[in-house]
N, CA, C, O and CB atoms as a CASP TS submission, in Angstrom:
PFRMAT TS
TARGET T0000
AUTHOR 0000-0000-0000
METHOD Language model
MODEL 1
PARENT N/A
ATOM      1  N   UNK     1     156.505 132.304 189.103  1.00  0.00           N
ATOM      2  CA  UNK     1     157.250 131.411 188.333  1.00  0.00           C
ATOM      3  C   UNK     1     157.081 131.758 186.827  1.00  0.00           C
ATOM      4  O   UNK     1     156.081 132.339 186.405  1.00  0.00           O
ATOM      5  CB  UNK     1     156.825 129.988 188.647  1.00  0.00           C
ATOM      6  N   UNK     2     158.082 131.380 186.069  1.00  0.00           N
ATOM      7  CA  UNK     2     157.964 131.570 184.609  1.00  0.00           C
ATOM      8  C   UNK     2     157.364 130.332 184.005  1.00  0.00           C
ATOM      9  O   UNK     2     157.684 129.218 184.420  1.00  0.00           O
ATOM     10  CB  UNK     2     159.342 131.879 183.954  1.00  0.00           C
ATOM     11  N   UNK     3     156.499 130.508 183.031  1.00  0.00           N
ATOM     12  CA  UNK     3     155.869 129.345 182.347  1.00  0.00           C
ATOM     13  C   UNK     3     155.582 129.706 180.916  1.00  0.00           C
ATOM     14  O   UNK     3     155.526 130.877 180.541  1.00  0.00           O
ATOM     15  CB  UNK     3     154.553 128.900 183.059  1.00  0.00           C
ATOM     16  N   UNK     4     155.400 128.667 180.125  1.00  0.00           N
ATOM     17  CA  UNK     4     155.000 128.815 178.739  1.00  0.00           C
ATOM     18  C   UNK     4     153.532 128.482 178.682  1.00  0.00           C
ATOM     19  O   UNK     4     153.124 127.439 179.194  1.00  0.00           O
ATOM     20  CB  UNK     4     155.841 127.907 177.778  1.00  0.00           C
ATOM     21  N   UNK     5     152.711 129.340 178.070  1.00  0.00           N
ATOM     22  CA  UNK     5     151.287 129.075 177.938  1.00  0.00           C
ATOM     23  C   UNK     5     150.894 129.001 176.462  1.00  0.00           C
ATOM     24  O   UNK     5     151.598 129.523 175.599  1.00  0.00           O
ATOM     25  CB  UNK     5     150.470 130.160 178.660  1.00  0.00           C
ATOM     26  N   UNK     6     149.770 128.350 176.183  1.00  0.00           N
ATOM     27  CA  UNK     6     149.236 128.268 174.874  1.00  0.00           C
ATOM     28  C   UNK     6     147.904 129.060 174.917  1.00  0.00           C
ATOM     29  O   UNK     6     146.924 128.609 175.509  1.00  0.00           O
ATOM     30  CB  UNK     6     149.050 126.763 174.418  1.00  0.00           C
ATOM     31  N   UNK     7     147.893 130.257 174.272  1.00  0.00           N
ATOM     32  CA  UNK     7     146.695 131.090 174.307  1.00  0.00           C
ATOM     33  C   UNK     7     145.672 130.761 173.209  1.00  0.00           C
ATOM     34  O   UNK     7     144.521 131.191 173.287  1.00  0.00           O
ATOM     35  CB  UNK     7     147.095 132.528 174.194  1.00  0.00           C
ATOM     36  N   UNK     8     146.081 130.017 172.212  1.00  0.00           N
ATOM     37  CA  UNK     8     145.161 129.551 171.143  1.00  0.00           C
ATOM     38  C   UNK     8     145.833 128.402 170.448  1.00  0.00           C
ATOM     39  O   UNK     8     147.060 128.303 170.481  1.00  0.00           O
ATOM     40  CB  UNK     8     144.802 130.697 170.113  1.00  0.00           C
ATOM     41  N   UNK     9     145.064 127.514 169.809  1.00  0.00           N
ATOM     42  CA  UNK     9     145.690 126.395 169.054  1.00  0.00           C
ATOM     43  C   UNK     9     146.519 126.937 167.912  1.00  0.00           C
ATOM     44  O   UNK     9     146.223 127.980 167.329  1.00  0.00           O
ATOM     45  CB  UNK     9     144.614 125.416 168.503  1.00  0.00           C
ATOM     46  N   UNK    10     147.581 126.184 167.611  1.00  0.00           N
ATOM     47  CA  UNK    10     148.405 126.569 166.451  1.00  0.00           C
ATOM     48  C   UNK    10     149.781 125.987 166.540  1.00  0.00           C
ATOM     49  O   UNK    10     150.017 125.018 167.261  1.00  0.00           O
ATOM     50  CB  UNK    10     148.503 128.076 166.332  1.00  0.00           C
ATOM     51  N   UNK    11     150.712 126.592 165.789  1.00  0.00           N
ATOM     52  CA  UNK    11     152.106 126.141 165.723  1.00  0.00           C
ATOM     53  C   UNK    11     152.879 126.734 166.885  1.00  0.00           C
ATOM     54  O   UNK    11     152.295 127.267 167.829  1.00  0.00           O
ATOM     55  CB  UNK    11     152.762 126.539 164.372  1.00  0.00           C
ATOM     56  N   UNK    12     154.206 126.637 166.808  1.00  0.00           N
ATOM     57  CA  UNK    12     155.065 127.120 167.900  1.00  0.00           C
ATOM     58  C   UNK    12     154.931 128.610 168.137  1.00  0.00           C
ATOM     59  O   UNK    12     155.285 129.088 169.214  1.00  0.00           O
ATOM     60  CB  UNK    12     156.506 126.792 167.610  1.00  0.00           C
ATOM     61  N   UNK    13     154.424 129.371 167.150  1.00  0.00           N
ATOM     62  CA  UNK    13     154.265 130.808 167.328  1.00  0.00           C
ATOM     63  C   UNK    13     153.198 131.180 168.380  1.00  0.00           C
ATOM     64  O   UNK    13     153.168 132.316 168.852  1.00  0.00           O
ATOM     65  CB  UNK    13     153.909 131.436 166.001  1.00  0.00           C
ATOM     66  N   UNK    14     152.341 130.241 168.738  1.00  0.00           N
ATOM     67  CA  UNK    14     151.327 130.554 169.725  1.00  0.00           C
ATOM     68  C   UNK    14     151.801 130.411 171.144  1.00  0.00           C
ATOM     69  O   UNK    14     151.052 130.736 172.066  1.00  0.00           O
ATOM     70  CB  UNK    14     150.155 129.698 169.521  1.00  0.00           C
ATOM     71  N   UNK    15     153.008 129.942 171.366  1.00  0.00           N
ATOM     72  CA  UNK    15     153.555 129.782 172.672  1.00  0.00           C
ATOM     73  C   UNK    15     153.998 131.156 173.226  1.00  0.00           C
ATOM     74  O   UNK    15     154.598 131.945 172.495  1.00  0.00           O
ATOM     75  CB  UNK    15     154.724 128.786 172.636  1.00  0.00           C
ATOM     76  N   UNK    16     153.713 131.440 174.482  1.00  0.00           N
ATOM     77  CA  UNK    16     154.050 132.705 175.088  1.00  0.00           C
ATOM     78  C   UNK    16     154.668 132.476 176.433  1.00  0.00           C
ATOM     79  O   UNK    16     154.188 131.632 177.190  1.00  0.00           O
ATOM     80  CB  UNK    16     152.835 133.592 175.206  1.00  0.00           C
ATOM     81  N   UNK    17     155.724 133.198 176.764  1.00  0.00           N
ATOM     82  CA  UNK    17     156.371 133.144 178.033  1.00  0.00           C
ATOM     83  C   UNK    17     155.613 134.068 179.011  1.00  0.00           C
ATOM     84  O   UNK    17     155.478 135.263 178.748  1.00  0.00           O
ATOM     85  CB  UNK    17     157.864 133.543 177.902  1.00  0.00           C
ATOM     86  N   UNK    18     155.138 133.540 180.091  1.00  0.00           N
ATOM     87  CA  UNK    18     154.337 134.282 181.099  1.00  0.00           C
ATOM     88  C   UNK    18     154.922 134.116 182.479  1.00  0.00           C
ATOM     89  O   UNK    18     155.774 133.260 182.720  1.00  0.00           O
ATOM     90  CB  UNK    18     152.871 133.806 181.100  1.00  0.00           C
ATOM     91  N   UNK    19     154.439 134.965 183.392  1.00  0.00           N
ATOM     92  CA  UNK    19     154.659 134.780 184.819  1.00  0.00           C
ATOM     93  C   UNK    19     153.374 134.293 185.427  1.00  0.00           C
ATOM     94  O   UNK    19     152.300 134.734 185.019  1.00  0.00           O
ATOM     95  CB  UNK    19     155.139 136.084 185.502  1.00  0.00           C
ATOM     96  N   UNK    20     153.446 133.379 186.412  1.00  0.00           N
ATOM     97  CA  UNK    20     152.287 132.879 187.058  1.00  0.00           C
ATOM     98  C   UNK    20     152.626 132.689 188.557  1.00  0.00           C
ATOM     99  O   UNK    20     153.777 132.478 188.939  1.00  0.00           O
ATOM    100  CB  UNK    20     151.811 131.558 186.387  1.00  0.00           C
ATOM    101  N   UNK    21     151.556 132.777 189.386  1.00  0.00           N
ATOM    102  CA  UNK    21     151.659 132.554 190.801  1.00  0.00           C
ATOM    103  C   UNK    21     151.995 131.085 191.059  1.00  0.00           C
ATOM    104  O   UNK    21     151.465 130.192 190.398  1.00  0.00           O
ATOM    105  CB  UNK    21     150.357 132.960 191.509  1.00  0.00           C
ATOM    106  N   UNK    22     152.858 130.853 192.001  1.00  0.00           N
ATOM    107  CA  UNK    22     153.115 129.448 192.444  1.00  0.00           C
ATOM    108  C   UNK    22     151.837 128.910 193.058  1.00  0.00           C
ATOM    109  O   UNK    22     151.251 129.575 193.912  1.00  0.00           O
ATOM    110  CB  UNK    22     154.315 129.363 193.489  1.00  0.00           C
ATOM    111  N   UNK    23     151.385 127.735 192.660  1.00  0.00           N
ATOM    112  CA  UNK    23     150.174 127.175 193.258  1.00  0.00           C
ATOM    113  C   UNK    23     150.443 126.740 194.723  1.00  0.00           C
ATOM    114  O   UNK    23     151.557 126.332 195.053  1.00  0.00           O
ATOM    115  CB  UNK    23     149.666 125.964 192.410  1.00  0.00           C
ATOM    116  N   UNK    24     149.416 126.830 195.593  1.00  0.00           N
ATOM    117  CA  UNK    24     149.539 126.351 196.935  1.00  0.00           C
ATOM    118  C   UNK    24     149.697 124.877 196.932  1.00  0.00           C
ATOM    119  O   UNK    24     149.097 124.179 196.115  1.00  0.00           O
ATOM    120  CB  UNK    24     148.369 126.751 197.760  1.00  0.00           C
ATOM    121  N   UNK    25     150.510 124.381 197.849  1.00  0.00           N
ATOM    122  CA  UNK    25     150.732 122.973 197.975  1.00  0.00           C
ATOM    123  C   UNK    25     149.620 122.334 198.825  1.00  0.00           C
ATOM    124  O   UNK    25     149.217 122.871 199.856  1.00  0.00           O
ATOM    125  CB  UNK    25     152.108 122.710 198.581  1.00  0.00           C
ATOM    126  N   UNK    26     149.155 121.205 198.372  1.00  0.00           N
ATOM    127  CA  UNK    26     148.144 120.451 199.116  1.00  0.00           C
ATOM    128  C   UNK    26     148.857 119.501 200.083  1.00  0.00           C
ATOM    129  O   UNK    26     150.041 119.223 199.894  1.00  0.00           O
ATOM    130  CB  UNK    26     147.198 119.657 198.142  1.00  0.00           C
ATOM    131  N   UNK    27     148.196 119.014 201.077  1.00  0.00           N
ATOM    132  CA  UNK    27     148.825 118.037 202.026  1.00  0.00           C
ATOM    133  C   UNK    27     149.389 116.849 201.274  1.00  0.00           C
ATOM    134  O   UNK    27     148.722 116.285 200.407  1.00  0.00           O
ATOM    135  CB  UNK    27     147.791 117.536 203.086  1.00  0.00           C
ATOM    136  N   UNK    28     150.616 116.465 201.601  1.00  0.00           N
ATOM    137  CA  UNK    28     151.283 115.358 200.916  1.00  0.00           C
ATOM    138  C   UNK    28     152.032 115.713 199.593  1.00  0.00           C
ATOM    139  O   UNK    28     152.674 114.851 198.992  1.00  0.00           O
ATOM    140  CB  UNK    28     150.263 114.322 200.622  1.00  0.00           C
ATOM    141  N   UNK    29     151.938 116.950 199.171  1.00  0.00           N
ATOM    142  CA  UNK    29     152.626 117.380 197.944  1.00  0.00           C
ATOM    143  C   UNK    29     153.945 118.021 198.264  1.00  0.00           C
ATOM    144  O   UNK    29     154.167 118.471 199.388  1.00  0.00           O
ATOM    145  CB  UNK    29     151.765 118.350 197.148  1.00  0.00           C
ATOM    146  N   UNK    30     154.818 118.067 197.294  1.00  0.00           N
ATOM    147  CA  UNK    30     156.113 118.732 197.398  1.00  0.00           C
ATOM    148  C   UNK    30     156.269 119.642 196.212  1.00  0.00           C
ATOM    149  O   UNK    30     155.565 119.485 195.214  1.00  0.00           O
ATOM    150  CB  UNK    30     157.278 117.714 197.471  1.00  0.00           C
ATOM    151  N   UNK    31     157.180 120.597 196.299  1.00  0.00           N
ATOM    152  CA  UNK    31     157.482 121.484 195.174  1.00  0.00           C
ATOM    153  C   UNK    31     158.860 121.124 194.639  1.00  0.00           C
ATOM    154  O   UNK    31     159.808 120.991 195.413  1.00  0.00           O
ATOM    155  CB  UNK    31     157.422 122.992 195.600  1.00  0.00           C
ATOM    156  N   UNK    32     158.983 120.964 193.321  1.00  0.00           N
ATOM    157  CA  UNK    32     160.256 120.585 192.685  1.00  0.00           C
ATOM    158  C   UNK    32     160.640 121.745 191.785  1.00  0.00           C
ATOM    159  O   UNK    32     159.823 122.206 190.987  1.00  0.00           O
ATOM    160  CB  UNK    32     160.142 119.217 191.865  1.00  0.00           C
ATOM    161  N   UNK    33     161.882 122.228 191.902  1.00  0.00           N
ATOM    162  CA  UNK    33     162.409 123.285 190.990  1.00  0.00           C
ATOM    163  C   UNK    33     162.799 122.562 189.701  1.00  0.00           C
ATOM    164  O   UNK    33     163.774 121.811 189.661  1.00  0.00           O
ATOM    165  CB  UNK    33     163.675 124.087 191.632  1.00  0.00           C
ATOM    166  N   UNK    34     162.026 122.804 188.662  1.00  0.00           N
ATOM    167  CA  UNK    34     162.264 122.148 187.364  1.00  0.00           C
ATOM    168  C   UNK    34     163.448 122.725 186.693  1.00  0.00           C
ATOM    169  O   UNK    34     163.514 123.938 186.496  1.00  0.00           O
ATOM    170  CB  UNK    34     161.067 122.266 186.457  1.00  0.00           C
ATOM    171  N   UNK    35     164.400 121.898 186.328  1.00  0.00           N
ATOM    172  CA  UNK    35     165.650 122.335 185.630  1.00  0.00           C
ATOM    173  C   UNK    35     165.601 122.025 184.165  1.00  0.00           C
ATOM    174  O   UNK    35     166.157 122.776 183.363  1.00  0.00           O
ATOM    175  CB  UNK    35     166.885 121.663 186.238  1.00  0.00           C
ATOM    176  N   UNK    36     164.965 120.961 183.787  1.00  0.00           N
ATOM    177  CA  UNK    36     164.907 120.507 182.395  1.00  0.00           C
ATOM    178  C   UNK    36     163.496 119.932 182.108  1.00  0.00           C
ATOM    179  O   UNK    36     162.904 119.235 182.932  1.00  0.00           O
ATOM    180  CB  UNK    36     166.027 119.425 182.111  1.00  0.00           C
ATOM    181  N   UNK    37     163.002 120.255 180.921  1.00  0.00           N
ATOM    182  CA  UNK    37     161.712 119.662 180.499  1.00  0.00           C
ATOM    183  C   UNK    37     161.863 119.053 179.106  1.00  0.00           C
ATOM    184  O   UNK    37     162.684 119.471 178.289  1.00  0.00           O
ATOM    185  CB  UNK    37     160.566 120.740 180.503  1.00  0.00           C
ATOM    186  N   UNK    38     161.056 118.083 178.892  1.00  0.00           N
ATOM    187  CA  UNK    38     161.010 117.457 177.577  1.00  0.00           C
ATOM    188  C   UNK    38     159.793 117.939 176.811  1.00  0.00           C
ATOM    189  O   UNK    38     158.777 118.272 177.421  1.00  0.00           O
ATOM    190  CB  UNK    38     160.993 115.929 177.700  1.00  0.00           C
ATOM    191  N   UNK    39     159.868 117.983 175.531  1.00  0.00           N
ATOM    192  CA  UNK    39     158.727 118.289 174.688  1.00  0.00           C
ATOM    193  C   UNK    39     158.428 117.023 173.915  1.00  0.00           C
ATOM    194  O   UNK    39     159.259 116.530 173.153  1.00  0.00           O
ATOM    195  CB  UNK    39     159.000 119.513 173.731  1.00  0.00           C
ATOM    196  N   UNK    40     157.236 116.507 174.122  1.00  0.00           N
ATOM    197  CA  UNK    40     156.881 115.222 173.461  1.00  0.00           C
ATOM    198  C   UNK    40     155.642 115.390 172.626  1.00  0.00           C
ATOM    199  O   UNK    40     155.112 116.494 172.496  1.00  0.00           O
ATOM    200  CB  UNK    40     156.660 114.095 174.500  1.00  0.00           C
ATOM    201  N   UNK    41     155.190 114.326 172.074  1.00  0.00           N
ATOM    202  CA  UNK    41     154.044 114.347 171.156  1.00  0.00           C
ATOM    203  C   UNK    41     152.785 114.852 171.850  1.00  0.00           C
ATOM    204  O   UNK    41     151.981 115.531 171.211  1.00  0.00           O
ATOM    205  CB  UNK    41     153.794 112.948 170.581  1.00  0.00           C
ATOM    206  N   UNK    42     152.586 114.561 173.086  1.00  0.00           N
ATOM    207  CA  UNK    42     151.375 114.974 173.851  1.00  0.00           C
ATOM    208  C   UNK    42     151.404 116.524 173.901  1.00  0.00           C
ATOM    209  O   UNK    42     150.369 117.153 173.679  1.00  0.00           O
ATOM    210  CB  UNK    42     151.350 114.322 175.358  1.00  0.00           C
ATOM    211  N   UNK    43     152.548 117.137 174.184  1.00  0.00           N
ATOM    212  CA  UNK    43     152.656 118.581 174.261  1.00  0.00           C
ATOM    213  C   UNK    43     152.267 119.213 172.917  1.00  0.00           C
ATOM    214  O   UNK    43     151.547 120.210 172.878  1.00  0.00           O
ATOM    215  CB  UNK    43     154.088 118.992 174.665  1.00  0.00           C
ATOM    216  N   UNK    44     152.741 118.634 171.842  1.00  0.00           N
ATOM    217  CA  UNK    44     152.427 119.150 170.502  1.00  0.00           C
ATOM    218  C   UNK    44     150.912 119.031 170.193  1.00  0.00           C
ATOM    219  O   UNK    44     150.311 119.926 169.599  1.00  0.00           O
ATOM    220  CB  UNK    44     153.254 118.381 169.431  1.00  0.00           C
ATOM    221  N   UNK    45     150.334 117.916 170.610  1.00  0.00           N
ATOM    222  CA  UNK    45     148.914 117.725 170.403  1.00  0.00           C
ATOM    223  C   UNK    45     148.109 118.778 171.218  1.00  0.00           C
ATOM    224  O   UNK    45     147.114 119.318 170.734  1.00  0.00           O
ATOM    225  CB  UNK    45     148.507 116.276 170.807  1.00  0.00           C
ATOM    226  N   UNK    46     148.567 119.055 172.468  1.00  0.00           N
ATOM    227  CA  UNK    46     147.913 120.106 173.227  1.00  0.00           C
ATOM    228  C   UNK    46     148.062 121.462 172.550  1.00  0.00           C
ATOM    229  O   UNK    46     147.087 122.204 172.435  1.00  0.00           O
ATOM    230  CB  UNK    46     148.475 120.162 174.632  1.00  0.00           C
ATOM    231  N   UNK    47     149.215 121.778 172.122  1.00  0.00           N
ATOM    232  CA  UNK    47     149.436 123.060 171.444  1.00  0.00           C
ATOM    233  C   UNK    47     148.558 123.222 170.187  1.00  0.00           C
ATOM    234  O   UNK    47     148.062 124.309 169.893  1.00  0.00           O
ATOM    235  CB  UNK    47     150.912 123.192 171.061  1.00  0.00           C
ATOM    236  N   UNK    48     148.387 122.132 169.475  1.00  0.00           N
ATOM    237  CA  UNK    48     147.564 122.171 168.253  1.00  0.00           C
ATOM    238  C   UNK    48     146.032 122.186 168.576  1.00  0.00           C
ATOM    239  O   UNK    48     145.220 122.408 167.677  1.00  0.00           O
ATOM    240  CB  UNK    48     147.907 120.939 167.356  1.00  0.00           C
ATOM    241  N   UNK    49     145.665 121.961 169.793  1.00  0.00           N
ATOM    242  CA  UNK    49     144.275 121.939 170.155  1.00  0.00           C
ATOM    243  C   UNK    49     143.602 120.637 169.945  1.00  0.00           C
ATOM    244  O   UNK    49     142.373 120.572 169.957  1.00  0.00           O
ATOM    245  CB  UNK    49     143.571 122.943 169.429  1.00  0.00           C
ATOM    246  N   UNK    50     144.372 119.561 169.745  1.00  0.00           N
ATOM    247  CA  UNK    50     143.793 118.243 169.452  1.00  0.00           C
ATOM    248  C   UNK    50     143.533 117.454 170.734  1.00  0.00           C
ATOM    249  O   UNK    50     142.752 116.502 170.709  1.00  0.00           O
ATOM    250  CB  UNK    50     144.723 117.444 168.525  1.00  0.00           C
ATOM    251  N   UNK    51     144.166 117.821 171.858  1.00  0.00           N
ATOM    252  CA  UNK    51     143.815 117.274 173.160  1.00  0.00           C
ATOM    253  C   UNK    51     143.714 118.430 174.141  1.00  0.00           C
ATOM    254  O   UNK    51     144.395 119.438 173.949  1.00  0.00           O
ATOM    255  CB  UNK    51     144.861 116.213 173.638  1.00  0.00           C
ATOM    256  N   UNK    52     142.904 118.334 175.173  1.00  0.00           N
ATOM    257  CA  UNK    52     142.695 119.448 176.041  1.00  0.00           C
ATOM    258  C   UNK    52     143.883 119.883 176.836  1.00  0.00           C
ATOM    259  O   UNK    52     144.671 119.046 177.277  1.00  0.00           O
ATOM    260  CB  UNK    52     141.637 119.148 176.928  1.00  0.00           C
ATOM    261  N   UNK    53     144.037 121.173 177.035  1.00  0.00           N
ATOM    262  CA  UNK    53     145.036 121.728 177.938  1.00  0.00           C
ATOM    263  C   UNK    53     144.440 121.817 179.322  1.00  0.00           C
ATOM    264  O   UNK    53     143.215 121.831 179.451  1.00  0.00           O
ATOM    265  CB  UNK    53     145.524 123.114 177.459  1.00  0.00           C
ATOM    266  N   UNK    54     145.279 121.881 180.401  1.00  0.00           N
ATOM    267  CA  UNK    54     144.708 122.174 181.729  1.00  0.00           C
ATOM    268  C   UNK    54     144.137 123.581 181.748  1.00  0.00           C
ATOM    269  O   UNK    54     144.432 124.383 180.862  1.00  0.00           O
ATOM    270  CB  UNK    54     145.777 122.016 182.846  1.00  0.00           C
ATOM    271  N   UNK    55     143.326 123.885 182.744  1.00  0.00           N
ATOM    272  CA  UNK    55     142.672 125.184 182.818  1.00  0.00           C
ATOM    273  C   UNK    55     143.669 126.352 182.791  1.00  0.00           C
ATOM    274  O   UNK    55     143.323 127.432 182.311  1.00  0.00           O
ATOM    275  CB  UNK    55     141.833 125.259 184.073  1.00  0.00           C
ATOM    276  N   UNK    56     144.931 126.155 183.310  1.00  0.00           N
ATOM    277  CA  UNK    56     145.860 127.258 183.308  1.00  0.00           C
ATOM    278  C   UNK    56     146.572 127.437 181.966  1.00  0.00           C
ATOM    279  O   UNK    56     147.400 128.337 181.822  1.00  0.00           O
ATOM    280  CB  UNK    56     146.865 127.063 184.395  1.00  0.00           C
ATOM    281  N   UNK    57     146.260 126.592 180.986  1.00  0.00           N
ATOM    282  CA  UNK    57     146.816 126.655 179.594  1.00  0.00           C
ATOM    283  C   UNK    57     148.312 126.373 179.511  1.00  0.00           C
ATOM    284  O   UNK    57     148.959 126.657 178.503  1.00  0.00           O
ATOM    285  CB  UNK    57     146.555 128.030 178.994  1.00  0.00           C
ATOM    286  N   UNK    58     148.860 125.796 180.618  1.00  0.00           N
ATOM    287  CA  UNK    58     150.299 125.463 180.638  1.00  0.00           C
ATOM    288  C   UNK    58     150.455 124.001 180.201  1.00  0.00           C
ATOM    289  O   UNK    58     150.032 123.099 180.924  1.00  0.00           O
ATOM    290  CB  UNK    58     150.929 125.697 182.082  1.00  0.00           C
ATOM    291  N   UNK    59     151.069 123.749 179.007  1.00  0.00           N
ATOM    292  CA  UNK    59     151.236 122.411 178.558  1.00  0.00           C
ATOM    293  C   UNK    59     152.423 121.744 179.304  1.00  0.00           C
ATOM    294  O   UNK    59     153.203 122.397 179.996  1.00  0.00           O
ATOM    295  CB  UNK    59     151.444 122.395 177.039  1.00  0.00           C
ATOM    296  N   UNK    60     152.509 120.435 179.124  1.00  0.00           N
ATOM    297  CA  UNK    60     153.708 119.749 179.679  1.00  0.00           C
ATOM    298  C   UNK    60     153.338 118.687 180.662  1.00  0.00           C
ATOM    299  O   UNK    60     152.495 118.891 181.536  1.00  0.00           O
ATOM    300  CB  UNK    60     154.638 120.740 180.354  1.00  0.00           C
ATOM    301  N   UNK    61     153.974 117.542 180.517  1.00  0.00           N
ATOM    302  CA  UNK    61     153.712 116.436 181.426  1.00  0.00           C
ATOM    303  C   UNK    61     154.991 115.791 181.937  1.00  0.00           C
ATOM    304  O   UNK    61     154.923 114.796 182.659  1.00  0.00           O
ATOM    305  CB  UNK    61     152.859 115.400 180.742  1.00  0.00           C
ATOM    306  N   UNK    62     156.152 116.326 181.586  1.00  0.00           N
ATOM    307  CA  UNK    62     157.369 115.755 182.096  1.00  0.00           C
ATOM    308  C   UNK    62     158.434 116.817 182.411  1.00  0.00           C
ATOM    309  O   UNK    62     158.476 117.870 181.776  1.00  0.00           O
ATOM    310  CB  UNK    62     157.906 114.763 181.107  1.00  0.00           C
ATOM    311  N   UNK    63     159.281 116.529 183.387  1.00  0.00           N
ATOM    312  CA  UNK    63     160.293 117.465 183.732  1.00  0.00           C
ATOM    313  C   UNK    63     161.292 116.828 184.733  1.00  0.00           C
ATOM    314  O   UNK    63     160.996 115.768 185.285  1.00  0.00           O
ATOM    315  CB  UNK    63     159.654 118.732 184.308  1.00  0.00           C
ATOM    316  N   UNK    64     162.410 117.421 184.967  1.00  0.00           N
ATOM    317  CA  UNK    64     163.371 116.936 185.900  1.00  0.00           C
ATOM    318  C   UNK    64     163.881 118.084 186.742  1.00  0.00           C
ATOM    319  O   UNK    64     164.127 119.178 186.235  1.00  0.00           O
ATOM    320  CB  UNK    64     164.504 116.235 185.187  1.00  0.00           C
ATOM    321  N   UNK    65     164.037 117.838 188.005  1.00  0.00           N
ATOM    322  CA  UNK    65     164.458 118.935 188.867  1.00  0.00           C
ATOM    323  C   UNK    65     165.547 118.440 189.843  1.00  0.00           C
ATOM    324  O   UNK    65     166.041 119.215 190.662  1.00  0.00           O
ATOM    325  CB  UNK    65     163.236 119.518 189.647  1.00  0.00           C
TER
END
């Protein structure tokens, strides 16, 4: 899958387009093909390093598929 990662805190210039393996689904989970994502304040705070990113460094908490 294609994803945007944050390799270091900073402005929009720290965002990088990467390829990543699709994670395995756990029992009771489904996979959604994301068509649209929103960028909100939480995402900006993650990019700036003011709130933690997940271990995979992929920001984002909302999307539509």
